[in-house]
Biopython code that builds the backbone (N, CA, C, O; Angstrom):
import numpy as np
from Bio.PDB.StructureBuilder import StructureBuilder

atoms = [
    (1, "UNK", "N", (71.674, 108.950, 34.471)),
    (1, "UNK", "CA", (70.745, 109.671, 34.874)),
    (1, "UNK", "C", (70.987, 111.142, 34.740)),
    (1, "UNK", "O", (72.099, 111.663, 34.820)),
    (2, "UNK", "N", (69.886, 111.754, 34.535)),
    (2, "UNK", "CA", (70.112, 113.143, 34.544)),
    (2, "UNK", "C", (69.821, 114.010, 35.993)),
    (2, "UNK", "O", (69.367, 113.540, 37.036)),
    (3, "UNK", "N", (70.247, 115.501, 35.708)),
    (3, "UNK", "CA", (70.199, 115.996, 37.018)),
    (3, "UNK", "C", (69.169, 116.066, 38.031)),
    (3, "UNK", "O", (69.301, 116.025, 39.254)),
    (4, "UNK", "N", (68.018, 116.189, 37.262)),
    (4, "UNK", "CA", (66.730, 116.187, 38.181)),
    (4, "UNK", "C", (65.798, 114.789, 37.986)),
    (4, "UNK", "O", (64.574, 114.919, 38.027)),
    (5, "UNK", "N", (66.315, 113.621, 37.802)),
    (5, "UNK", "CA", (65.580, 112.495, 37.718)),
    (5, "UNK", "C", (65.014, 112.101, 39.054)),
    (5, "UNK", "O", (63.819, 111.846, 39.210)),
    (6, "UNK", "N", (65.653, 112.072, 39.735)),
    (6, "UNK", "CA", (64.891, 111.659, 41.149)),
    (6, "UNK", "C", (63.805, 112.797, 41.605)),
    (6, "UNK", "O", (62.843, 112.419, 42.274)),
    (7, "UNK", "N", (63.932, 114.175, 41.263)),
    (7, "UNK", "CA", (62.924, 114.901, 41.532)),
    (7, "UNK", "C", (61.682, 114.881, 41.026)),
    (7, "UNK", "O", (60.606, 114.987, 41.615)),
    (8, "UNK", "N", (61.998, 114.686, 39.498)),
    (8, "UNK", "CA", (60.800, 114.453, 38.514)),
    (8, "UNK", "C", (60.036, 113.164, 38.865)),
    (8, "UNK", "O", (58.806, 113.160, 38.889)),
    (9, "UNK", "N", (60.796, 112.030, 39.148)),
    (9, "UNK", "CA", (60.216, 110.796, 39.760)),
    (9, "UNK", "C", (59.284, 111.131, 40.861)),
    (9, "UNK", "O", (58.131, 110.708, 40.781)),
    (10, "UNK", "N", (59.629, 111.806, 41.827)),
    (10, "UNK", "CA", (58.767, 111.958, 42.912)),
    (10, "UNK", "C", (57.947, 112.940, 42.527)),
    (10, "UNK", "O", (56.769, 112.695, 42.787)),
    (11, "UNK", "N", (58.157, 114.015, 41.973)),
    (11, "UNK", "CA", (56.868, 115.171, 41.546)),
    (11, "UNK", "C", (55.945, 114.043, 40.804)),
    (11, "UNK", "O", (54.784, 113.934, 41.201)),
    (12, "UNK", "N", (56.335, 113.327, 39.905)),
    (12, "UNK", "CA", (55.397, 112.738, 39.079)),
    (12, "UNK", "C", (54.628, 111.862, 39.890)),
    (12, "UNK", "O", (53.414, 111.953, 39.707)),
    (13, "UNK", "N", (55.037, 110.975, 40.802)),
    (13, "UNK", "CA", (54.344, 110.011, 41.713)),
    (13, "UNK", "C", (53.321, 110.873, 42.209)),
    (13, "UNK", "O", (52.129, 110.586, 42.095)),
    (14, "UNK", "N", (53.799, 112.092, 42.844)),
    (14, "UNK", "CA", (52.905, 112.840, 43.717)),
    (14, "UNK", "C", (51.817, 113.133, 42.877)),
    (14, "UNK", "O", (50.739, 112.912, 43.429)),
    (15, "UNK", "N", (51.738, 113.571, 41.688)),
    (15, "UNK", "CA", (50.773, 113.992, 40.998)),
    (15, "UNK", "C", (49.721, 112.979, 40.789)),
    (15, "UNK", "O", (48.510, 113.124, 40.961)),
    (16, "UNK", "N", (50.368, 111.918, 40.386)),
    (16, "UNK", "CA", (49.635, 110.437, 40.213)),
    (16, "UNK", "C", (48.768, 110.170, 41.540)),
    (16, "UNK", "O", (47.566, 109.928, 41.436)),
    (17, "UNK", "N", (49.388, 110.217, 42.756)),
    (17, "UNK", "CA", (48.622, 110.295, 43.896)),
    (17, "UNK", "C", (47.615, 111.244, 44.043)),
    (17, "UNK", "O", (46.475, 110.902, 44.354)),
    (18, "UNK", "N", (47.911, 112.351, 43.859)),
    (18, "UNK", "CA", (46.854, 113.454, 44.110)),
    (18, "UNK", "C", (45.596, 113.092, 43.168)),
    (18, "UNK", "O", (44.422, 113.148, 43.536)),
    (19, "UNK", "N", (46.030, 112.727, 41.939)),
    (19, "UNK", "CA", (44.811, 112.458, 40.894)),
    (19, "UNK", "C", (43.881, 111.172, 41.496)),
    (19, "UNK", "O", (42.651, 111.137, 41.448)),
    (20, "UNK", "N", (44.760, 110.122, 42.075)),
    (20, "UNK", "CA", (43.872, 109.251, 42.663)),
    (20, "UNK", "C", (42.955, 109.395, 43.904)),
    (20, "UNK", "O", (41.877, 108.831, 44.090)),
    (21, "UNK", "N", (43.632, 110.305, 44.753)),
    (21, "UNK", "CA", (42.793, 110.622, 45.640)),
    (21, "UNK", "C", (41.624, 111.738, 45.660)),
    (21, "UNK", "O", (40.727, 111.771, 46.503)),
    (22, "UNK", "N", (41.790, 112.669, 44.562)),
    (22, "UNK", "CA", (40.720, 113.501, 44.146)),
    (22, "UNK", "C", (39.715, 112.705, 43.505)),
    (22, "UNK", "O", (38.522, 112.909, 43.729)),
    (23, "UNK", "N", (40.151, 111.731, 42.653)),
    (23, "UNK", "CA", (38.802, 110.597, 42.190)),
    (23, "UNK", "C", (38.005, 110.130, 43.316)),
    (23, "UNK", "O", (36.779, 110.182, 43.419)),
    (24, "UNK", "N", (39.119, 109.521, 44.414)),
    (24, "UNK", "CA", (38.175, 108.893, 45.490)),
    (24, "UNK", "C", (37.587, 109.791, 46.392)),
    (24, "UNK", "O", (36.397, 109.535, 46.574)),
    (25, "UNK", "N", (38.011, 110.755, 47.019)),
    (25, "UNK", "CA", (37.424, 111.767, 47.827)),
    (25, "UNK", "C", (36.124, 112.208, 47.092)),
    (25, "UNK", "O", (34.972, 112.089, 47.507)),
    (26, "UNK", "N", (36.572, 112.774, 45.843)),
    (26, "UNK", "CA", (35.187, 113.477, 45.185)),
    (26, "UNK", "C", (34.106, 112.249, 44.818)),
    (26, "UNK", "O", (32.923, 112.551, 44.977)),
    (27, "UNK", "N", (34.299, 111.345, 44.500)),
    (27, "UNK", "CA", (33.246, 110.474, 44.209)),
    (27, "UNK", "C", (32.447, 109.996, 45.652)),
    (27, "UNK", "O", (31.246, 110.172, 45.858)),
    (28, "UNK", "N", (33.291, 109.432, 46.477)),
    (28, "UNK", "CA", (32.940, 109.056, 47.628)),
    (28, "UNK", "C", (32.361, 110.039, 48.347)),
    (28, "UNK", "O", (31.268, 109.745, 48.830)),
    (29, "UNK", "N", (32.792, 111.161, 48.565)),
    (29, "UNK", "CA", (32.490, 112.412, 49.505)),
    (29, "UNK", "C", (30.975, 112.949, 48.524)),
    (29, "UNK", "O", (29.945, 113.232, 49.135)),
    (30, "UNK", "N", (31.023, 113.008, 47.348)),
    (30, "UNK", "CA", (29.776, 113.351, 46.536)),
    (30, "UNK", "C", (28.452, 112.508, 46.998)),
    (30, "UNK", "O", (27.423, 112.937, 47.521)),
    (31, "UNK", "N", (28.791, 111.230, 46.653)),
    (31, "UNK", "CA", (27.714, 110.176, 47.057)),
    (31, "UNK", "C", (27.394, 110.282, 48.341)),
    (31, "UNK", "O", (26.192, 110.441, 48.553)),
    (32, "UNK", "N", (28.209, 110.236, 49.407)),
    (32, "UNK", "CA", (27.692, 110.144, 50.742)),
    (32, "UNK", "C", (26.961, 111.528, 51.424)),
    (32, "UNK", "O", (26.186, 111.608, 52.377)),
    (33, "UNK", "N", (27.567, 112.655, 50.479)),
    (33, "UNK", "CA", (26.751, 113.797, 51.008)),
    (33, "UNK", "C", (25.467, 113.916, 50.430)),
    (33, "UNK", "O", (24.648, 114.556, 51.089)),
    (34, "UNK", "N", (25.155, 113.507, 49.493)),
    (34, "UNK", "CA", (23.878, 113.589, 48.571)),
    (34, "UNK", "C", (23.753, 114.683, 47.639)),
    (34, "UNK", "O", (22.755, 114.910, 46.953)),
    (35, "UNK", "N", (24.959, 115.431, 47.656)),
    (35, "UNK", "CA", (25.058, 116.509, 46.792)),
    (35, "UNK", "C", (25.666, 116.358, 45.394)),
    (35, "UNK", "O", (25.813, 117.280, 44.592)),
    (36, "UNK", "N", (26.010, 115.032, 45.201)),
    (36, "UNK", "CA", (26.507, 114.813, 43.919)),
    (36, "UNK", "C", (25.604, 115.024, 42.800)),
    (36, "UNK", "O", (24.486, 114.520, 42.700)),
    (37, "UNK", "N", (26.244, 115.920, 41.840)),
    (37, "UNK", "CA", (25.441, 116.238, 40.595)),
    (37, "UNK", "C", (26.309, 116.030, 39.346)),
    (37, "UNK", "O", (27.531, 115.958, 39.480)),
    (38, "UNK", "N", (25.817, 115.944, 38.312)),
    (38, "UNK", "CA", (26.577, 115.793, 37.008)),
    (38, "UNK", "C", (27.755, 116.901, 36.858)),
    (38, "UNK", "O", (28.905, 116.540, 36.607)),
    (39, "UNK", "N", (27.454, 118.097, 37.004)),
    (39, "UNK", "CA", (28.589, 119.116, 37.090)),
    (39, "UNK", "C", (29.836, 118.834, 37.988)),
    (39, "UNK", "O", (31.039, 118.915, 37.737)),
    (40, "UNK", "N", (29.082, 118.438, 39.235)),
    (40, "UNK", "CA", (30.319, 118.212, 40.191)),
    (40, "UNK", "C", (30.964, 116.795, 39.810)),
    (40, "UNK", "O", (32.096, 116.691, 40.281)),
    (41, "UNK", "N", (30.611, 115.866, 39.203)),
    (41, "UNK", "CA", (31.211, 114.555, 38.761)),
    (41, "UNK", "C", (31.975, 114.989, 37.536)),
    (41, "UNK", "O", (32.856, 114.211, 37.172)),
    (42, "UNK", "N", (31.823, 115.940, 36.928)),
    (42, "UNK", "CA", (32.574, 116.415, 35.408)),
    (42, "UNK", "C", (33.784, 117.042, 36.253)),
    (42, "UNK", "O", (34.926, 116.671, 35.980)),
    (43, "UNK", "N", (33.592, 117.882, 37.163)),
    (43, "UNK", "CA", (34.635, 118.820, 37.889)),
    (43, "UNK", "C", (35.717, 117.699, 38.425)),
    (43, "UNK", "O", (36.832, 117.670, 37.904)),
    (44, "UNK", "N", (35.424, 116.919, 39.314)),
    (44, "UNK", "CA", (36.361, 116.132, 39.967)),
    (44, "UNK", "C", (36.804, 115.224, 38.930)),
    (44, "UNK", "O", (37.945, 114.815, 39.145)),
    (45, "UNK", "N", (36.191, 114.713, 37.722)),
    (45, "UNK", "CA", (37.011, 113.947, 36.863)),
    (45, "UNK", "C", (37.903, 114.683, 35.934)),
    (45, "UNK", "O", (38.898, 114.099, 35.506)),
    (46, "UNK", "N", (37.679, 115.776, 35.614)),
    (46, "UNK", "CA", (38.742, 116.760, 34.751)),
    (46, "UNK", "C", (39.760, 116.830, 35.961)),
    (46, "UNK", "O", (40.779, 116.142, 35.910)),
    (47, "UNK", "N", (39.590, 117.375, 36.686)),
    (47, "UNK", "CA", (40.574, 117.636, 37.938)),
    (47, "UNK", "C", (41.611, 116.348, 38.094)),
    (47, "UNK", "O", (42.827, 116.516, 38.192)),
    (48, "UNK", "N", (41.115, 115.323, 38.102)),
    (48, "UNK", "CA", (41.630, 114.102, 38.333)),
    (48, "UNK", "C", (42.551, 113.634, 36.985)),
    (48, "UNK", "O", (43.662, 113.106, 37.036)),
    (49, "UNK", "N", (41.926, 113.909, 35.996)),
    (49, "UNK", "CA", (42.503, 113.685, 34.658)),
    (49, "UNK", "C", (43.892, 114.641, 34.581)),
    (49, "UNK", "O", (44.959, 114.191, 34.162)),
    (50, "UNK", "N", (43.709, 116.101, 35.072)),
    (50, "UNK", "CA", (44.612, 116.950, 34.586)),
    (50, "UNK", "C", (45.862, 116.469, 35.856)),
    (50, "UNK", "O", (47.069, 116.425, 35.616)),
    (51, "UNK", "N", (45.396, 116.227, 36.851)),
    (51, "UNK", "CA", (46.700, 115.797, 37.669)),
    (51, "UNK", "C", (47.322, 114.624, 37.123)),
    (51, "UNK", "O", (48.547, 114.679, 37.011)),
    (52, "UNK", "N", (46.677, 113.464, 36.721)),
    (52, "UNK", "CA", (47.155, 112.301, 36.017)),
    (52, "UNK", "C", (48.051, 112.734, 34.888)),
    (52, "UNK", "O", (49.162, 112.204, 34.850)),
    (53, "UNK", "N", (47.783, 113.491, 34.093)),
    (53, "UNK", "CA", (48.294, 113.815, 32.739)),
    (53, "UNK", "C", (49.710, 114.531, 33.061)),
    (53, "UNK", "O", (50.773, 114.208, 32.530)),
    (54, "UNK", "N", (49.541, 115.587, 34.046)),
    (54, "UNK", "CA", (50.858, 116.288, 34.534)),
    (54, "UNK", "C", (51.495, 115.279, 35.259)),
    (54, "UNK", "O", (52.709, 115.326, 35.057)),
    (55, "UNK", "N", (51.153, 114.348, 36.056)),
    (55, "UNK", "CA", (52.136, 113.364, 36.492)),
    (55, "UNK", "C", (52.770, 112.393, 35.436)),
    (55, "UNK", "O", (53.936, 112.011, 35.533)),
    (56, "UNK", "N", (52.111, 112.101, 34.644)),
    (56, "UNK", "CA", (52.561, 111.234, 33.601)),
    (56, "UNK", "C", (53.740, 111.876, 32.611)),
    (56, "UNK", "O", (54.621, 111.205, 32.071)),
    (57, "UNK", "N", (53.602, 113.032, 32.511)),
    (57, "UNK", "CA", (54.462, 113.860, 31.661)),
    (57, "UNK", "C", (55.588, 113.989, 32.741)),
    (57, "UNK", "O", (56.730, 113.912, 32.289)),
    (58, "UNK", "N", (55.457, 114.179, 34.135)),
    (58, "UNK", "CA", (56.507, 114.582, 34.817)),
    (58, "UNK", "C", (57.634, 113.446, 34.991)),
    (58, "UNK", "O", (58.811, 113.631, 35.303)),
    (59, "UNK", "N", (56.984, 112.214, 34.713)),
    (59, "UNK", "CA", (57.887, 110.859, 35.232)),
    (59, "UNK", "C", (58.618, 111.034, 34.050)),
    (59, "UNK", "O", (58.041, 111.382, 33.020)),
    (60, "UNK", "N", (60.133, 110.780, 34.093)),
    (60, "UNK", "CA", (61.229, 110.686, 33.349)),
    (60, "UNK", "C", (61.215, 109.466, 32.846)),
    (60, "UNK", "O", (60.892, 108.478, 33.504)),
    (61, "UNK", "N", (61.658, 109.439, 31.315)),
    (61, "UNK", "CA", (61.720, 108.038, 30.675)),
    (61, "UNK", "C", (62.653, 107.235, 31.253)),
    (61, "UNK", "O", (63.669, 107.663, 31.800)),
    (62, "UNK", "N", (62.281, 105.813, 31.134)),
    (62, "UNK", "CA", (63.418, 104.827, 32.051)),
    (62, "UNK", "C", (64.392, 104.727, 30.940)),
    (62, "UNK", "O", (64.105, 104.801, 29.746)),
    (63, "UNK", "N", (65.752, 104.526, 31.521)),
    (63, "UNK", "CA", (66.898, 104.723, 30.633)),
    (63, "UNK", "C", (67.191, 103.071, 30.453)),
    (63, "UNK", "O", (67.069, 102.272, 31.382)),
    (64, "UNK", "N", (67.565, 102.738, 29.197)),
    (64, "UNK", "CA", (67.778, 101.474, 28.927)),
    (64, "UNK", "C", (69.148, 101.218, 29.338)),
    (64, "UNK", "O", (69.944, 101.985, 29.881)),
    (65, "UNK", "N", (69.295, 99.893, 28.951)),
    (65, "UNK", "CA", (70.563, 99.021, 29.632)),
    (65, "UNK", "C", (71.697, 99.517, 28.386)),
    (65, "UNK", "O", (72.862, 99.123, 28.420)),
]
sb = StructureBuilder()
sb.init_structure("model")
sb.init_model(0)
sb.init_chain("A")
sb.init_seg("    ")
for serial, (resi, resn, name, xyz) in enumerate(atoms, 1):
    if name == "N":
        sb.init_residue(resn, " ", resi, " ")
    sb.init_atom(name, np.array(xyz, "f"), 0.0, 1.0, " ", f" {name:<3s}", serial, name[0])
structure = sb.get_structure()
């Protein structure tokens, strides 16, 4: 394992969690507050995608046997 394997693993998981929560809070909050617009949906979607991509990049590759 590399020097920063565990840090990258936890950082990647954290970014993926942020992506999940931003989708959930953004969509549910927007619908419940009746202020959900197309632009708001696009911003929430893009923010979630950016966090998911950063999290996926940060996750270290699995080492084979």
